[in-house]
Backbone as a ProteinNet text record, in pm:
[ID]
protein_1_A
[PRIMARY]
VARFLMKTVSQLVSGKTTTPAGTVAYLGRIKHLLLCSCNVQRSEEWSKPIHLLEAFEARAARMAVTCAQNLSKFPNPEEGFQELSADLVEAAVAHIQLIIVSKFIEKLEQGIPGEGVKQQLEWLCGIYGLSLLHRHKGDFLEAGYLNAQQAALANDQLRDLYTKVRPNAVSLVDSFNYTDHFLGSILGRYDGNVYPKLYEAAWKDPFNESVVPDGYHEYIKPVLKQQLQYARL
[TERTIARY]
9602.7	9698.6	9787.4	9834.4	9921.9	9848.3	9723.5	9646	9625.4	9600.9	9584	9712.6	9826.7	9955.3	9979	9948.6	9969	9878.9	9757.7	9664.3	9715.7	9766.8	9817.8	9937.8	10032.7	10150.9	10110	10014.9	9967.2	9906.1	9829.6	9768.5	9873.1	9979.1	10086.4	10161.1	10187	10259.7	10176.7	10046.2	9958.3	9918.7	9948.3	9913.9	9772.1	9699.5	9561.5	9555.4	9662.9	9670.4	9813.7	9830.4	9963.8	9978.6	9867.3	9871	9798.1	9859.3	9797.3	9779.1	9675.3	9644.8	9639.9	9626.2	9613.7	9744.4	9734.8	9852.2	9953.3	9912.2	10004.5	10049.4	10032.8	10071.5	10219.6	10300.9	10444.9	10477.9	10389.3	10412.9	10400.1	10347.2	10345.2	10485.5	10582.1	10723.8	10803.4	10739.2	10799.1	10928.8	10937.8	11060.7	11177.6	11152.6	11258.5	11296.3	11195.8	11221.2	11293.4	11276	11345.2	11490.8	11524.6	11660.9	11742.7	11675.9	11749.4	11829	11927.5	12009.4	12038.1	12068.1	12092.6	12223.6	12221.9	12343.5	12392.9	12350.3	12396.3	12544.4	12620.4	12763.9	12805.3	12718.7	12748.2	12626.8	12650.3	12541.7	12434.3	12474.5	12376.3	12281.2	12318.5	12229.8	12102.8	12108.8	11990.3	11884.2	11919.4	11820.3	11728.7	11763.9	11680.7	11567	11443.2	11328.1	11330.9	11389	11387.4	11462	11571.2	11648.3	11572.7	11514.5	11441.5	11319.3	11247	11124.5	11155	11257.5	11289.5	11336.1	11406.4	11451.7	11332.2	11230.2	11112	11029.9	11024.1	10951.2	11018.4	11150.7	11223.7	11211.8	11222.6	11210.3	11072.8	10966.4	10830.1	10803.1	10846.3	10821.4	10893.5	11017	11095.9	11046.3	11003.7	10949.1	10816.8	10733.7	10605.7	10626.9	10719.8	10747.7	10804.3	10893.9	10952	10843.1	10750.7	10639.9	10551.7	10524.6	10440.7	10506.9	10636.9	10709.2	10706.3	10727.3	10723.1	10581.8	10483.5	10344.9	10304.6	10359.7	10325.1	10375.8	10466.6	10521.3	10425.9	10324.2	10228.3	10110.8	10073.4	9957	9826.6	9822.8	9705.1	9741.1	9684.9	9719.4	9697.1	9587.8	9558.9	9665.3	9715.5	9825.4	9948.7	9970.5	10083.4	10071.5	9950.2	9929.8	9957	9924.9	9951.2	10100.2	10167	10309.4	10394.7	10350.8	10429.4	10374.1	10291.3	10223.4	10320.6	10431.5	10527.9	10588.9	10627.1	10684.8	10582.5	10458.5	10353.1	10324.8	10330.4	10310.5	10422.3	10545.5	10658.6	10646	10599	10577.2	10468.1	10362.8	10254.2	10303.1	10387.4	10443.5	10528.8	10609.6	10693.9	10607.3	10496.7	10405.1	10342.1	10298.8	10234.3	10333.4	10455.6	10556.8	10588.1	10587.8	10606.9	10495.6	10371.7	10258.9	10278.2	10318.1	10335.4	10446.9	10560.2	10673.2	10634.5	10568.1	10531	10431.9	10334.5	10237.2	10302	10398.6	10472.1	10545.6	10616.6	10690.9	10596.2	10484.8	10385.6	10331.4	10307.2	10256.3	10359.9	10486.7	10592.4	10612	10565.8	10576	10471	10375.9	10271.2	10314.2	10237.7	10267.9	10231.6	10325.2	10302.2	10321.8	10218.2	10229.2	10312.8	10362.1	10439.1	10587.9	10653.6	10796.6	10876.6	10954.8	11041.6	10972.6	10839.6	10765.5	10801.7	10807.6	10837.2	10974.6	11072.5	11206.8	11206.9	11135.4	11127.5	11060.4	10954.2	10883.4	10968.9	11049	11140.1	11240.7	11292.3	11385.2	11316.2	11193.1	11118.5	11086.3	11057.1	11031.7	11156.2	11271.3	11396.3	11424.7	11398.1	11419.2	11328.8	11203	11108.8	11154	11182.6	11220.7	11351.3	11452.1	11583.9	11584	11500.8	11493.2	11429.9	11331.3	11273.1	11375.5	11449.9	11553.8	11656	11692.7	11788.7	11728.7	11601.8	11536.3	11517.3	11489.1	11464.8	11578.1	11697.8	11813.4	11832.4	11803.9	11819.2	11732.8	11611.5	11523.5	11584.7	11637.4	11693.8	11820.5	11899.8	12021.5	11987.6	11893.9	11854.1	11789.4	11715.2	11652.2	11755.1	11877	11983.9	11978.7	11896	11886.5	12006.6	12052.7	12168.3	12269.9	12390.7	12495.9	12521.9	12613.3	12639.8	12693.1	12775.7	12831	12722.5	12628	12518.2	12425.1	12408.9	12330	12398.6	12531.8	12607.4	12594.8	12594.4	12576.9	12438.3	12338.6	12203	12201	12275.4	12283.7	12353.7	12456.8	12526.8	12431	12351.5	12255.3	12147.8	12106.8	12006.7	12057.6	12182.6	12240.3	12249.6	12281.3	12289	12151.9	12047.4	11911.7	11869.4	11911.8	11883.4	11941.9	12064	12130.8	12054.5	12004.9	11933.7	11799.8	11729.9	11595	11596.2	11708.2	11713.9	11679.1	11727.3	11694.4	11544.4	11466.2	11322.4	11242	11308.5	11240.9	11125.5	11147.2	11041.8	10923.7	10952.3	10844.5	10766	10835.5	10768	10674.4	10718.2	10632.3	10515	10543.1	10437.3	10332.1	10368.1	10272.8	10152.2	10166.3	10052.3	9960.1	10007.2	9926.7	9886.6	9974.8	9949.8	9980.5	9893.8	9917	10014	10073.7	10162	10086.9	9958.8	9877.8	9860.2	9837	9816.4	9946.7	10057.2	10185.8	10225.3	10195.3	10228.6	10376.7	10458.6	10603.3	10672	10748.6	10823.9	10935.7	10999.6	11110.8	11063.8	10935	10882.9	10803	10830.7	10755.9	10779.5	10674.4	10681.5	10785.6	10791.4	10881.5	11025.9	11051	11187.7	11245.1	11163.3	11209.3	11210.2	11305	11300.8	11339.5	11458.6	11512.8	11436.4	11398.6	11316.9	11183.8	11120.9	10993.9	11011.1	11124.7	11152.5	11167	11236.8	11254.5	11120.6	11039.7	10907.1	10816.6	10821.3	10737.2	10779.1	10909.8	10958.1	10900.8	10892	10837.4	10687.2	10619.8	10475	10440.1	10539.1	10513.2	10467.4	10362	10311.5	10418.6	10514.9	10619.9	10703	10709.4	10792.7	10712.5	10587.3	10505.2	10550.7	10616.7	10668.5	10811.6	10883.7	11023.4	11031.7	10941	10937.6	10817.2	10837.1	10725.1	10628.5	10504.6	10404.2	10450.2	10426.2	10461.7	10597.7	10678.4	10812.7	10806.8	10729.8	10725.5	10660	10565.1	10491	10566.4	10637.3	10696.7	10851.1	10910.2	11056.2	11132.1	11088.2	11160.2	11172.4	11063.5	11078.1	11181.8	11187.2	11286.1	11427.1	11448.3	11581	11621.7	11528.3	11557.5	11593.4	11522.9	11550.6	11689.9	11726.7	11858.3	11968.3	11944.5	12043.5	12063.7	11955.5	11966	12047.8	12023.3	12101.1	12248.5	12274.7	12413.5	12488.2	12421.8	12489.5	12528.3	12449.2	12482.5	12608
13559.4	13669.4	13658.2	13537.7	13516.6	13547.9	13505.1	13532.7	13683.9	13752.3	13897.5	13964.9	13917.5	13972.6	13948	13826	13792.9	13878	13902.1	13984.4	14128.2	14179.2	14316.5	14332.3	14237.3	14243.2	14232.7	14145.5	14128.9	14258.9	14327.6	14454	14562.3	14560.8	14658	14633.9	14506.3	14471.4	14504.9	14479.4	14503.7	14650	14729.3	14871.2	14901.9	14802.8	14825	14914.4	14915.3	15003	15050.2	15170.2	15226.1	15274	15278.6	15326.8	15231.1	15116.9	15026	15095	15056.8	15122.5	15021.4	15073.8	14987.5	14917.5	14790.2	14715.2	14688	14710.3	14686.4	14818	14927.1	15058.2	15061.7	14987.4	14986.6	14933.5	14852.3	14799.1	14907	15023.8	15136.3	15186.8	15151	15186.4	15061.3	14973.2	14842.7	14852.2	14947.5	14962.3	14998.6	15090.1	15128.4	15011.5	14941.3	14831.7	14714.5	14697.4	14588.6	14622.1	14750	14791.3	14842.3	14886.2	14946.3	14842.5	14890.8	14801.7	14870.9	14793.2	14845	14924.5	15038.9	15120.7	15133.1	15040.1	15040	15005.9	15088.4	15066.5	15040.2	15077.1	15058.3	14995.7	14920.4	14847.1	14941.1	15056.6	15148.1	15207.6	15202.2	15253.9	15169.1	15044.9	14959.4	15005.5	15097.4	15150.1	15252.3	15298.1	15394.3	15319.2	15357.2	15287.1	15281.6	15384.3	15389	15270.1	15228.7	15115.1	14983.9	14969.2	14846.2	14831.6	14941.3	14937.3	14905.9	14970.6	14945.4	14801.8	14746.4	14607.4	14513.1	14533.2	14446.9	14473.4	14597.9	14629.1	14564.8	14576	14518.9	14367.3	14307.5	14161.4	14115.4	14178.8	14138.3	14160	14274.7	14305.7	14207.2	14176.9	14089	13944.8	13901.7	13766.1	13755	13860.2	13859.2	13859.1	13940.4	13946.8	13815.1	13754.4	13625.5	13519.5	13516.4	13420.3	13447.4	13574.1	13610	13568.5	13586.9	13546.5	13395.5	13322.2	13175.5	13126.1	13195.1	13157.5	13177.2	13278.2	13307.8	13200.9	13115.7	13010.5	12891.9	12887.2	12776.5	12814	12726.7	12756	12758.9	12679.5	12676.6	12741.1	12859.5	12929	12845.4	12766.9	12686.6	12580.6	12524.6	12428.4	12497.2	12620.4	12697.3	12725.2	12758.7	12784.8	12660.3	12543.4	12419.4	12389.4	12403.7	12370.6	12469.9	12593.5	12698.3	12735.9	12649.4	12683.4	12719.1	12646.1	12674.5	12813.1	12846.9	12979.1	13089.6	13063.6	13163.1	13189.7	13085.5	13102.6	13188.6	13164.4	13242.7	13389.1	13413.4	13551	13618.4	13543.7	13597	13630.4	13543.4	13567.8	13694.3	13711.1	13831	13956.5	13950.1	14063.4	14095.8	13993.4	14013.7	14069.3	14017.8	14069.3	14215.5	14251.7	14391.6	14478.8	14431.8	14508.1	14534.2	14430	14444.1	14542.4	14528.3	14619.3	14762.6	14782.4	14917.2	14980.8	14903	14956.7	14989.3	14909.4	14935	15068.5	15086.4	15210.8	15329.7	15309.9	15416.7	15462	15367.6	15401.4	15479.1	15445.6	15512.8	15657.1	15690.3	15828.1	15917.6	15858.4	15935	15964.5	16048.6	16079	15963.4	15923	15812	15863.6	15860.3	15912.9	15822.4	15880.5	15803.3	15827.2	15859.9	15888.3	15762.2	15770.4	15660.3	15548.3	15554.5	15445.5	15436.9	15552.2	15551.9	15492.1	15523.8	15470.2	15318.1	15265.7	15120.9	15056.3	15119	15064.9	15071.6	15175.5	15184.7	15071.2	15041.1	14927.7	14796.5	14779.9	14656.6	14644.2	14756.2	14754.3	14708.4	14762.2	14720.1	14572.8	14525.8	14384.3	14296.3	14338.1	14258	14250.8	14366.1	14368.7	14296.9	14322.7	14262.3	14113	14070.4	13926.6	13852.8	13916.8	13858.7	13856.5	13964.9	13970.5	13858.9	13836.3	13729.2	13592.2	13572.7	13443.6	13411.8	13514.4	13496	13557.2	13550.9	13613.7	13566	13438.8	13383.8	13455.8	13496.3	13568.7	13702.1	13776.1	13907.6	13896.6	13793.6	13774.1	13727.9	13636.2	13585.2	13694.6	13783.5	13894.1	13994.2	13986.6	14074.7	14213.9	14233.8	14368.2	14400.1	14303.2	14326.3	14214.8	14238.2	14138	14076.5	13979.6	13906.9	13998.9	14096.7	14188.6	14273.5	14319.4	14400.4	14317	14190	14099.9	14080	14071.6	14057.7	14184	14301.8	14427.6	14433.2	14378.8	14373.1	14287.9	14177.8	14092.4	14164.1	14242.9	14321	14420.2	14487.4	14583.4	14513.2	14394.2	14317.8	14283.9	14240.5	14209.1	14334.5	14447.5	14573.1	14612	14589.5	14620	14526.3	14399.8	14307.2	14360.5	14412.6	14465.9	14585.1	14670.9	14790.8	14757.6	14659.4	14630.6	14534.2	14465.5	14362.4	14414.3	14533.5	14579	14593.7	14616.1	14633.9	14516.2	14405.3	14290.2	14239.2	14226.5	14176.6	14272.6	14402.7	14502.7	14501.5	14483.2	14481.1	14361	14246.8	14128.3	14147.6	14208.3	14230.8	14329.1	14411.9	14510.2	14443.1	14315.5	14241.9	14190.5	14200.7	14165.3	14018	13931.6	13788.9	13742.3	13661	13608.8	13491.6	13458.2	13341.7	13215.5	13208.7	13091.2	13079.4	13192.2	13189.9	13152.9	13209.1	13178.9	13033.7	12981.9	12843	12815.2	12914	12898.6	12931.8	12838.3	12863.7	12963.5	12950	13038.8	13181.2	13198.1	13330.8	13391.1	13349	13398.9	13547.8	13614	13757.7	13791.9	13711	13745	13703.6	13630.6	13591.3	13483.3	13426.9	13324.7	13188.9	13170.2	13058.4	12925.5	12916.8	12785.8	12716.9	12788.4	12720.5	12670.9	12750.9	12710.1	12594.9	12592.3	12482.4	12351.7	12357.9	12241.1	12196.1	12295	12265	12199.3	12250.5	12195.2	12052.9	12025.5	11890.5	11789.4	11828.4	11737	11716.7	11815.7	11805.2	11726.8	11701.7	11628.6	11485.9	11438.2	11302.5	11195.2	11217.3	11118.4	11094.7	11197.5	11187.3	11159.3	11118.7	11090.2	10965.2	10876.4	10754.9	10731.9	10652.6	10624.8	10545.1	10450.4	10366.4	10408	10450.5	10494.3	10380.8	10417.7	10319.1	10244.2	10115.8	10036.1	9970.6	10011.9	9954.7	9804.4	9762.1	9620	9538	9598.1	9522.7	9511.8	9615.8	9617.5	9618.4	9703.8	9721.7	9612.9	9582.2	9484.7	9348.1	9294.1	9163.9	9167.2	9277.5	9288.7	9290.3	9370.1	9377.8	9242.1	9174.7	9043.9	8943.8	8950.3	8860.7	8885.9	9012.9	9048.1	9000.9	9010.7	8965.2	8813.5	8741.6	8596.7	8563.7	8636.9	8617.6	8648.9	8750.5	8790.4	8679.4	8604.3	8497.2	8384.5	8368.2	8263.5	8302
9518.7	9514.6	9391.7	9363.2	9247.3	9117.8	9106.4	8985.3	8968.3	9076.5	9072.3	9024.9	9073.7	9031.5	8882.3	8837.2	8696.2	8606.4	8651.9	8574.8	8566.5	8676.9	8679.7	8587.4	8593.8	8507.6	8361.9	8332.6	8194.7	8141.9	8224.6	8183.5	8161.2	8240.7	8222.4	8091.7	8063.1	7940.2	7816.8	7822.8	7707.7	7694	7797.1	7791.9	7833.8	7886.4	7929.5	8053.6	8130.4	8246.8	8263.9	8311.2	8335.8	8479.7	8549.6	8688.1	8781.8	8813.3	8909	9044.2	9115.1	9242.7	9355.7	9474.7	9591.6	9625	9657.8	9702.2	9590.9	9463.6	9352.1	9289.6	9360.9	9307.6	9271.7	9345.4	9318.1	9178.7	9121.7	8987.7	8881.1	8918.7	8826.4	8796.5	8881.3	8859.3	8820.7	8748.1	8721.3	8642.6	8549.1	8470	8559.4	8652.5	8747	8837.4	8888.1	8982.2	8917.1	8787.2	8717.4	8688.5	8691.5	8655	8772.8	8880.3	8991.7	9068.4	9141.6	9224.9	9356.5	9456.6	9590.4	9592.8	9658.9	9669.4	9812.8	9898.8	10038.4	10044.1	10116	10130.4	10275.5	10369.7	10512.3	10580.4	10684.6	10750.6	10804.4	10859.6	10918.3	10814.2	10687	10583.5	10570.6	10616	10612	10711.6	10801.3	10895.7	10830.3	10709.5	10637.8	10568.2	10594.9	10535.9	10384	10318.7	10172.7	10112.2	10175.4	10124.3	10145.7	10263.1	10294.8	10205.1	10186.4	10106.4	9960.4	9904.9	9764.5	9742.6	9840.6	9829.2	9815.5	9898.6	9893.4	9767.8	9723.4	9600.6	9479.4	9471.6	9358.1	9357	9473	9481.8	9436.9	9488.9	9454.4	9305.8	9251.8	9110.9	9019.8	9049	8962.3	8968.1	9085.3	9095.3	9020.7	9029.4	8958.4	8807.5	8760.1	8615.9	8565.3	8641	8601.3	8589	8685.9	8679.6	8558	8530.6	8416.1	8285.3	8274.7	8154.1	8135.5	8243.2	8234	8204.7	8259.1	8236.4	8090	8026.8	7887.5	7790.6	7835.1	7749.3	7735.4	7819.9	7815.3	7725.1	7631.4	7545.6	7624.7	7732.3	7819	7953.6	7984.8	8109.3	8234.3	8236.9	8355.6	8378.5	8269.4	8281.5	8338.1	8292.3	8343	8491.7	8535.8	8678.5	8762.5	8708.4	8780.6	8786	8672.4	8665.5	8745.3	8750.5	8815.9	8952.8	9009	9134.1	9246.8	9257.5	9365	9347.9	9224.1	9197.6	9221.3	9183.8	9200.8	9348.6	9429.1	9573.4	9631.5	9589	9639.1	9597.5	9475.1	9429.6	9512.2	9545.3	9626.9	9767.8	9824.3	9957.1	9956.1	9852	9839.8	9835.1	9763.2	9752.4	9887.5	9959.4	10089.1	10191.6	10190.3	10282.8	10253.2	10126.1	10088.5	10146.7	10138.9	10192.9	10342.5	10416.6	10561.5	10593.3	10524.2	10546.9	10512.3	10399.3	10355.3	10450.9	10501	10594.4	10729.3	10768.9	10892.7	10880	10768.9	10745.6	10735.2	10666.3	10650.7	10785.9	10874.3	11007.5	11087	11071.9	11146.8	11102.3	10982.6	10934	10996.9	11066.9	11134.8	11278.6	11344.1	11482.8	11573.9	11657.8	11750.4	11892.7	11975.7	12112.3	12201.9	12308.6	12405.4	12389.7	12500.8	12496.7	12461.4	12355.4	12315.1	12240.7	12226.1	12161	12013	11946.2	11803	11775	11860.1	11841	11850.2	11949.7	11965.8	11844.2	11794.8	11679.5	11553.1	11541.2	11425.6	11428.6	11547.5	11558.8	11526.2	11575	11547.3	11398.9	11334.6	11191	11115.7	11157	11094.8	11117.7	11239.6	11270.8	11186.6	11174	11095.4	10949.1	10890.8	10749.9	10722.5	10803.7	10780.5	10812.2	10906.9	10935.5	10817.7	10752	10631.5	10518.3	10507.3	10403.7	10424.4	10550.4	10580.6	10550.3	10587.1	10567.1	10418.5	10339.9	10196.6	10113.8	10168.9	10104.3	9961.1	9938.4	9803.8	9701	9740.9	9649.1	9608	9704.8	9677	9592.2	9619.2	9540.9	9399.3	9388.7	9257.4	9173.1	9239.2	9166.8	9117.3	9171.5	9125.7	9183.9	9287.5	9344.4	9432.9	9508.3	9594.9	9577.7	9630.1	9620.2	9757.2	9761.2	9885.2	9994.4	9957	10055.5	10118.8	10038.7	10091.5	10178.5	10145.1	10229.5	10363.8	10363	10487.9	10572.5	10507.6	10580.2	10644.4	10576.6	10633	10759.1	10759.6	10878.1	10993	10959.7	11062.3	11128.1	11045.6	11099.1	11182	11139.6	11214	11353.1	11363.2	11494.3	11581.4	11519.2	11593.9	11649.2	11570.4	11616.5	11729.4	11722.2	11831.7	11962.8	11954.9	12073.4	12129.5	12040.2	12084.2	12149.3	12095.7	12144.7	12263.6	12285	12389.5	12528.8	12572.7	12708.5	12733.3	12627.8	12644.2	12589.1	12563.7	12501.6	12587.3	12717.9	12806.3	12808.2	12816.9	12818.7	12688.2	12577	12447.4	12435.8	12487.1	12486.3	12582.3	12697.3	12796.4	12745.2	12646.9	12594.7	12530	12491.6	12436.6	12547.2	12672.6	12789.9	12791.3	12743.9	12754.1	12896.3	12951.6	13086.3	13080.1	13196.3	13203.2	13164.6	13204.4	13171.2	13019.8	12954	12808.9	12736.5	12781.2	12717.3	12738.5	12859	12889.3	12879.3	12917.2	12903.6	13035.3	13086.3	13209	13181.1	13064.9	13030.6	13004.5	12973.1	12943.6	13056.6	13179.2	13294.3	13315.2	13363.8	13387.2	13493.8	13602.9	13713	13687.1	13578	13544.8	13634.2	13723.6	13817.7	13747.2	13657.4	13563	13625.3	13682.9	13720.9	13834.3	13941.7	14043.6	13987.4	13900.5	13842.5	13743.2	13675.2	13583.5	13661.6	13775.7	13861.4	13918.4	13959.4	14015.3	13910.6	13788.3	13681.6	13647.3	13655.3	13625.5	13723.8	13850.8	13950.7	13932.7	13875.3	13854.2	13729.1	13644.9	13521.4	13555.1	13490.4	13518.5	13502.4	13415.1	13392.3	13518.4	13606	13725.9	13852.7	13837.2	13955.3	14028.8	13957.6	14022.4	13979.3	14060.6	14027.7	13898.9	13882.4	13762	13677.9	13556	13470.9	13440.9	13412	13373.5	13248.4	13249	13131.7	13140.8	13240.5	13250	13274.8	13376.6	13411.6	13300.7	13229	13128.4	12995.2	12958.8	12825.1	12824.9	12905.9	12897.7	12973.3	13094.3	13176	13108.6	13045.9	12978.3	12866.4	12792.9	12683.9	12740.7	12846.2	12906.3	12964	13026.9	13085	12976.5	12864.1	12752.6	12695.8	12683.5	12630.9	12725	12856.4	12952.3	12942.6	12916.6	12899.4	12775.1	12666.5	12544.4	12569.1	12652.7	12677	12749	12837.2	12908.5	12812	12707	12609.9	12531.6
[MASK]
+++++++++++++++++++++++++++++++++++++++++++++++++++++++++++++++++++++++++++++++++++++++++++++++++++++++++++++++++++++++++++++++++++++++++++++++++++++++++++++++++++++++++++++++++++++++++++++++++++++++++++++++++++++++++++++++++++++++++

């Protein structure tokens, strides 16, 4: 992925291509993405897909260009790829996350059947995008697209979306139709009967089958007895 990005940026700089297609189509607006900045002033503005999408596009474009510029300083490209491998991986991750966010938004622009389903998916899309923004906040700040205040507003909106989606959280997880056996989680039980089942599972644990665990008499007791003898001295 990183090599593909570097090749695309190189072709844009050399003029070999001006209209990249497919997953790198956003690089066709590279001049705009390198100069634009976030204009969000209120937390609720982060709920608009246009702001979220441009943030990921600007981040991915700027990281790719920075890697390409650093790569051009090496006389041997392969040596550059080795030395800059960590940066190139991060640029590739930014590109892939942009693809997921953009496809999520693109799908939401289509008709989605089911009463209230689209609203829930819009909230989940916002949660996904803003949680990534929060996790990789340093990338967005370093790229110069947004400032610390706008990053804080994104966190405010993320918490608000958590509140909105929380009443349907169990139903949303159940929509994947995972069984309790597959989940293997007492806390994630379908019936919500957590504490009695947690107590029951503790008693079924092999560690609690006997009052004294296996190995106590063979390994622990001799050490404790030895220490007690030393203490008397």
